[in-house]
Short mmCIF file of the C-alpha atoms (twelve columns), coordinates in Angstrom:
data_MODEL
# 
_entry.id   MODEL 
# 
loop_
_atom_site.group_PDB 
_atom_site.id 
_atom_site.type_symbol 
_atom_site.label_atom_id 
_atom_site.label_alt_id 
_atom_site.label_comp_id 
_atom_site.label_asym_id 
_atom_site.label_seq_id 
_atom_site.Cartn_x 
_atom_site.Cartn_y 
_atom_site.Cartn_z 
_atom_site.pdbx_PDB_model_num 
ATOM 1   C CA . MET A 1   61.741 -10.571 2.739   1 
ATOM 2   C CA . PRO A 2   57.967 -10.200 2.410   1 
ATOM 3   C CA . SER A 3   57.840 -13.043 -0.170  1 
ATOM 4   C CA . THR A 4   59.118 -15.638 2.363   1 
ATOM 5   C CA . PHE A 5   56.321 -14.892 4.785   1 
ATOM 6   C CA . PRO A 6   53.497 -16.336 2.596   1 
ATOM 7   C CA . ILE A 7   55.620 -19.407 1.819   1 
ATOM 8   C CA . ARG A 8   56.034 -20.049 5.563   1 
ATOM 9   C CA . ARG A 9   52.268 -19.855 5.993   1 
ATOM 10  C CA . ILE A 10  51.754 -22.326 3.170   1 
ATOM 11  C CA . VAL A 11  54.343 -24.734 4.593   1 
ATOM 12  C CA . VAL A 12  52.811 -24.506 8.076   1 
ATOM 13  C CA . ALA A 13  49.334 -25.067 6.672   1 
ATOM 14  C CA . VAL A 14  50.471 -28.132 4.699   1 
ATOM 15  C CA . VAL A 15  52.306 -29.596 7.713   1 
ATOM 16  C CA . LEU A 16  49.296 -29.055 9.986   1 
ATOM 17  C CA . SER A 17  46.934 -30.534 7.413   1 
ATOM 18  C CA . CYS A 18  49.126 -33.611 7.104   1 
ATOM 19  C CA . ALA A 19  49.307 -33.963 10.872  1 
ATOM 20  C CA . VAL A 20  45.531 -33.788 11.175  1 
ATOM 21  C CA . LEU A 21  45.096 -36.274 8.334   1 
ATOM 22  C CA . VAL A 22  47.589 -38.748 9.852   1 
ATOM 23  C CA . SER A 23  46.038 -38.530 13.323  1 
ATOM 24  C CA . THR A 24  42.510 -38.953 11.919  1 
ATOM 25  C CA . THR A 25  43.554 -41.978 9.874   1 
ATOM 26  C CA . ALA A 26  45.243 -43.535 12.880  1 
ATOM 27  C CA . CYS A 27  42.161 -43.057 15.031  1 
ATOM 28  C CA . GLY A 28  39.887 -44.402 12.286  1 
ATOM 29  C CA . GLY A 29  41.948 -47.578 11.920  1 
ATOM 30  C CA . GLU A 30  41.841 -48.199 15.662  1 
ATOM 31  C CA . THR A 31  38.072 -47.729 15.738  1 
ATOM 32  C CA . LYS A 32  37.574 -50.210 12.915  1 
ATOM 33  C CA . SER A 33  39.691 -52.861 14.625  1 
ATOM 34  C CA . THR A 34  37.834 -52.272 17.884  1 
ATOM 35  C CA . GLN A 35  34.508 -52.611 16.078  1 
ATOM 36  C CA . ALA A 36  35.696 -55.792 14.357  1 
ATOM 37  C CA . ALA A 37  36.758 -57.275 17.691  1 
ATOM 38  C CA . ALA A 38  33.411 -56.416 19.260  1 
ATOM 39  C CA . LEU A 39  31.566 -57.927 16.288  1 
ATOM 40  C CA . THR A 40  33.622 -61.132 16.545  1 
ATOM 41  C CA . VAL A 41  32.806 -61.434 20.247  1 
ATOM 42  C CA . ALA A 42  29.103 -60.785 19.585  1 
ATOM 43  C CA . GLU A 43  28.998 -63.400 16.808  1 
ATOM 44  C CA . SER A 44  30.753 -66.031 18.900  1 
ATOM 45  C CA . THR A 45  28.410 -65.552 21.862  1 
ATOM 46  C CA . PRO A 46  25.169 -67.387 21.173  1 
ATOM 47  C CA . SER A 47  22.026 -65.621 22.246  1 
ATOM 48  C CA . PRO A 48  19.084 -67.653 23.478  1 
ATOM 49  C CA . THR A 49  16.686 -65.555 21.389  1 
ATOM 50  C CA . ALA A 50  18.879 -65.299 18.276  1 
ATOM 51  C CA . SER A 51  16.886 -67.967 16.448  1 
ATOM 52  C CA . ALA A 52  13.547 -66.350 17.273  1 
ATOM 53  C CA . GLU A 53  14.847 -62.913 16.268  1 
ATOM 54  C CA . ARG A 54  16.233 -64.317 13.008  1 
ATOM 55  C CA . GLN A 55  12.857 -65.888 12.209  1 
ATOM 56  C CA . LYS A 56  11.013 -62.664 13.010  1 
ATOM 57  C CA . LEU A 57  13.448 -60.707 10.861  1 
ATOM 58  C CA . ALA A 58  13.008 -63.236 8.032   1 
ATOM 59  C CA . LYS A 59  9.238  -62.790 8.182   1 
ATOM 60  C CA . THR A 60  9.551  -59.009 8.237   1 
ATOM 61  C CA . ARG A 61  11.831 -58.997 5.204   1 
ATOM 62  C CA . PHE A 62  9.573  -61.486 3.435   1 
ATOM 63  C CA . VAL A 63  6.523  -59.294 4.036   1 
ATOM 64  C CA . ALA A 64  8.352  -56.183 2.783   1 
ATOM 65  C CA . ASN A 65  9.691  -57.815 -0.388  1 
ATOM 66  C CA . ALA A 66  6.484  -59.693 -1.203  1 
ATOM 67  C CA . GLY A 67  4.423  -56.543 -0.562  1 
ATOM 68  C CA . LEU A 68  6.569  -54.509 -2.959  1 
ATOM 69  C CA . ALA A 69  6.332  -57.262 -5.584  1 
ATOM 70  C CA . ALA A 70  2.551  -57.425 -5.218  1 
ATOM 71  C CA . GLY A 71  2.181  -53.647 -5.352  1 
ATOM 72  C CA . ALA A 72  4.344  -53.311 -8.466  1 
ATOM 73  C CA . ALA A 73  2.587  -56.164 -10.273 1 
ATOM 74  C CA . TYR A 74  -0.856 -54.790 -9.539  1 
ATOM 75  C CA . GLN A 75  -0.117 -51.101 -10.144 1 
ATOM 76  C CA . TRP A 76  1.917  -51.346 -13.343 1 
ATOM 77  C CA . ILE A 77  0.966  -54.709 -14.888 1 
ATOM 78  C CA . VAL A 78  -2.460 -56.014 -13.886 1 
ATOM 79  C CA . LYS A 79  -4.319 -52.710 -13.563 1 
ATOM 80  C CA . PRO A 80  -3.127 -51.204 -16.900 1 
ATOM 81  C CA . PHE A 81  -3.675 -54.531 -18.670 1 
ATOM 82  C CA . LYS A 82  -7.275 -54.693 -17.478 1 
ATOM 83  C CA . ALA A 83  -7.740 -51.056 -18.517 1 
ATOM 84  C CA . GLY A 84  -6.606 -51.952 -22.055 1 
ATOM 85  C CA . LYS A 85  -3.443 -49.830 -22.033 1 
ATOM 86  C CA . PHE A 86  -1.364 -52.612 -23.624 1 
ATOM 87  C CA . LYS A 87  -3.583 -52.956 -26.714 1 
ATOM 88  C CA . LYS A 88  -2.309 -51.684 -30.043 1 
ATOM 89  C CA . GLY A 89  -3.439 -48.122 -30.664 1 
ATOM 90  C CA . ALA A 90  -4.096 -47.377 -26.974 1 
ATOM 91  C CA . LYS A 91  -3.062 -43.926 -25.825 1 
ATOM 92  C CA . GLY A 92  0.138  -44.106 -23.760 1 
ATOM 93  C CA . ARG A 93  0.752  -47.727 -24.759 1 
ATOM 94  C CA . THR A 94  4.529  -47.444 -25.182 1 
ATOM 95  C CA . PHE A 95  4.978  -45.800 -21.806 1 
ATOM 96  C CA . ALA A 96  2.690  -48.346 -20.145 1 
ATOM 97  C CA . LEU A 97  4.650  -51.213 -21.727 1 
ATOM 98  C CA . VAL A 98  7.991  -49.818 -20.579 1 
ATOM 99  C CA . LYS A 99  6.672  -49.381 -17.026 1 
ATOM 100 C CA . ALA A 100 5.187  -52.886 -17.132 1 
ATOM 101 C CA . GLY A 101 8.544  -54.299 -18.239 1 
ATOM 102 C CA . LEU A 102 10.335 -52.533 -15.398 1 
ATOM 103 C CA . ALA A 103 7.646  -53.609 -12.956 1 
ATOM 104 C CA . GLY A 104 7.901  -57.202 -14.168 1 
ATOM 105 C CA . ALA A 105 11.653 -57.281 -13.603 1 
ATOM 106 C CA . PHE A 106 11.209 -55.586 -10.222 1 
ATOM 107 C CA . THR A 107 8.467  -58.034 -9.230  1 
ATOM 108 C CA . TYR A 108 10.562 -61.034 -10.204 1 
ATOM 109 C CA . ASN A 109 13.548 -59.649 -8.279  1 
ATOM 110 C CA . ARG A 110 11.521 -58.947 -5.120  1 
ATOM 111 C CA . LEU A 111 9.830  -62.371 -5.265  1 
ATOM 112 C CA . LYS A 112 13.241 -64.051 -5.469  1 
ATOM 113 C CA . ALA A 113 14.365 -61.972 -2.480  1 
ATOM 114 C CA . ALA A 114 11.199 -62.921 -0.585  1 
ATOM 115 C CA . THR A 115 11.909 -66.588 -1.308  1 
ATOM 116 C CA . GLU A 116 15.396 -66.171 0.141   1 
ATOM 117 C CA . ASN A 117 13.957 -64.375 3.175   1 
ATOM 118 C CA . ALA A 118 11.462 -67.182 3.719   1 
ATOM 119 C CA . LYS A 119 14.318 -69.661 4.168   1 
ATOM 120 C CA . GLY A 120 14.989 -68.065 7.570   1 
ATOM 121 C CA . ASP A 121 11.608 -69.230 8.917   1 
ATOM 122 C CA . PRO A 122 10.759 -72.959 8.723   1 
ATOM 123 C CA . LEU A 123 6.984  -72.476 8.489   1 
ATOM 124 C CA . LEU A 124 7.245  -69.764 5.856   1 
ATOM 125 C CA . SER A 125 9.813  -71.750 3.883   1 
ATOM 126 C CA . LYS A 126 7.545  -74.783 3.856   1 
ATOM 127 C CA . ALA A 127 4.538  -72.700 2.768   1 
ATOM 128 C CA . LEU A 128 6.468  -71.012 -0.046  1 
ATOM 129 C CA . ALA A 129 8.293  -74.097 -1.400  1 
ATOM 130 C CA . PRO A 130 5.568  -75.120 -3.881  1 
ATOM 131 C CA . LEU A 131 5.606  -71.640 -5.429  1 
ATOM 132 C CA . SER A 132 9.288  -71.526 -6.417  1 
ATOM 133 C CA . SER A 133 8.663  -72.959 -9.891  1 
ATOM 134 C CA . GLY A 134 5.867  -70.417 -10.442 1 
ATOM 135 C CA . ILE A 135 8.191  -67.598 -9.436  1 
ATOM 136 C CA . ASP A 136 10.889 -68.905 -11.771 1 
ATOM 137 C CA . SER A 137 8.365  -68.979 -14.623 1 
ATOM 138 C CA . LEU A 138 8.037  -65.181 -14.357 1 
ATOM 139 C CA . LYS A 139 11.647 -64.628 -15.405 1 
ATOM 140 C CA . ASP A 140 10.939 -64.034 -19.116 1 
ATOM 141 C CA . LEU A 141 7.669  -62.143 -18.723 1 
ATOM 142 C CA . PRO A 142 9.183  -58.651 -18.282 1 
ATOM 143 C CA . THR A 143 10.677 -58.904 -21.772 1 
ATOM 144 C CA . LYS A 144 7.319  -59.985 -23.212 1 
ATOM 145 C CA . LEU A 145 5.636  -57.074 -21.466 1 
ATOM 146 C CA . ARG A 146 8.189  -54.560 -22.723 1 
ATOM 147 C CA . LYS A 147 7.815  -55.793 -26.302 1 
ATOM 148 C CA . GLY A 148 4.026  -55.793 -26.086 1 
ATOM 149 C CA . ASP A 149 3.774  -59.566 -26.584 1 
ATOM 150 C CA . ALA A 150 2.053  -60.293 -23.240 1 
ATOM 151 C CA . SER A 151 -1.257 -62.121 -23.302 1 
ATOM 152 C CA . ASP A 152 -4.075 -62.594 -20.804 1 
ATOM 153 C CA . ALA A 153 -2.384 -65.801 -19.669 1 
ATOM 154 C CA . ASP A 154 0.918  -64.014 -19.009 1 
ATOM 155 C CA . VAL A 155 -0.686 -61.330 -16.882 1 
ATOM 156 C CA . GLY A 156 -2.731 -64.063 -15.193 1 
ATOM 157 C CA . LYS A 157 0.557  -65.759 -14.214 1 
ATOM 158 C CA . PHE A 158 1.599  -62.641 -12.329 1 
ATOM 159 C CA . GLU A 159 -1.743 -62.528 -10.547 1 
ATOM 160 C CA . ASN A 160 -1.648 -66.243 -9.668  1 
ATOM 161 C CA . VAL A 161 1.931  -66.213 -8.372  1 
ATOM 162 C CA . ILE A 162 1.367  -63.053 -6.321  1 
ATOM 163 C CA . GLY A 163 -1.855 -64.546 -4.919  1 
ATOM 164 C CA . GLY A 164 -0.012 -67.747 -4.018  1 
ATOM 165 C CA . VAL A 165 2.756  -65.834 -2.248  1 
ATOM 166 C CA . LYS A 166 0.197  -63.797 -0.307  1 
ATOM 167 C CA . ASP A 167 -1.663 -66.979 0.695   1 
ATOM 168 C CA . ALA A 168 1.589  -68.666 1.754   1 
ATOM 169 C CA . GLY A 169 2.496  -65.650 3.873   1 
ATOM 170 C CA . GLN A 170 -0.966 -65.564 5.449   1 
ATOM 171 C CA . SER A 171 -0.810 -69.276 6.337   1 
ATOM 172 C CA . ALA A 172 2.631  -68.802 7.924   1 
ATOM 173 C CA . GLY A 173 1.561  -65.821 10.029  1 
ATOM 174 C CA . ALA A 174 3.118  -63.199 7.762   1 
ATOM 175 C CA . PRO A 175 0.254  -61.433 5.965   1 
ATOM 176 C CA . VAL A 176 1.357  -59.525 2.871   1 
ATOM 177 C CA . LYS A 177 -0.179 -56.186 1.879   1 
ATOM 178 C CA . ASP A 178 0.432  -54.467 -1.447  1 
ATOM 179 C CA . GLN A 179 3.017  -51.690 -1.275  1 
ATOM 180 C CA . VAL A 180 3.426  -49.686 -4.447  1 
ATOM 181 C CA . PRO A 181 7.124  -48.945 -4.970  1 
ATOM 182 C CA . SER A 182 8.271  -45.514 -6.063  1 
ATOM 183 C CA . ALA A 183 9.453  -44.928 -9.612  1 
ATOM 184 C CA . GLY A 184 13.018 -44.759 -8.270  1 
ATOM 185 C CA . GLN A 185 12.712 -48.163 -6.639  1 
ATOM 186 C CA . LEU A 186 11.156 -49.560 -9.780  1 
ATOM 187 C CA . SER A 187 13.989 -48.392 -11.989 1 
ATOM 188 C CA . GLY A 188 16.639 -49.480 -9.496  1 
ATOM 189 C CA . GLY A 189 17.581 -45.972 -8.363  1 
# 
């Protein structure tokens, strides 16, 4: 008789666990549908300040992405290049080249994101339009940096494009300040 007692406890525990799980799932599904209905109502109701808020948000995102791009380019590409860390025989060259390659890819990615953000603000979009070809020209530079094939002109491209983006932001009322990304952000982590 004592052996049936633990089995009863196990059966009761399993039944209670299933009941809790079923009731939690049912409540969770109802909450999601309620949230979806509220979101649909909010989206269908136009707000008089929605356009202004969208433009402000576009500028904020632009400033954040452009600032990270500028910080990464300066910290891990321009500054080490000027210090001679990319030259053959330089101490720490391989590590500097790998970081520069990652920073180049990160910079390109953030500049593309900033370009997309700028589309939400007419003034910013207009100011940034002439720079899109310059941003696209940076696509292959991270590979050159990683391999150690970058020249003064290549690093100068980064500087010129970043300077142009900063100037475009300034003229549109969205001043960009360098923000050095963390190593985790740089590597995509």
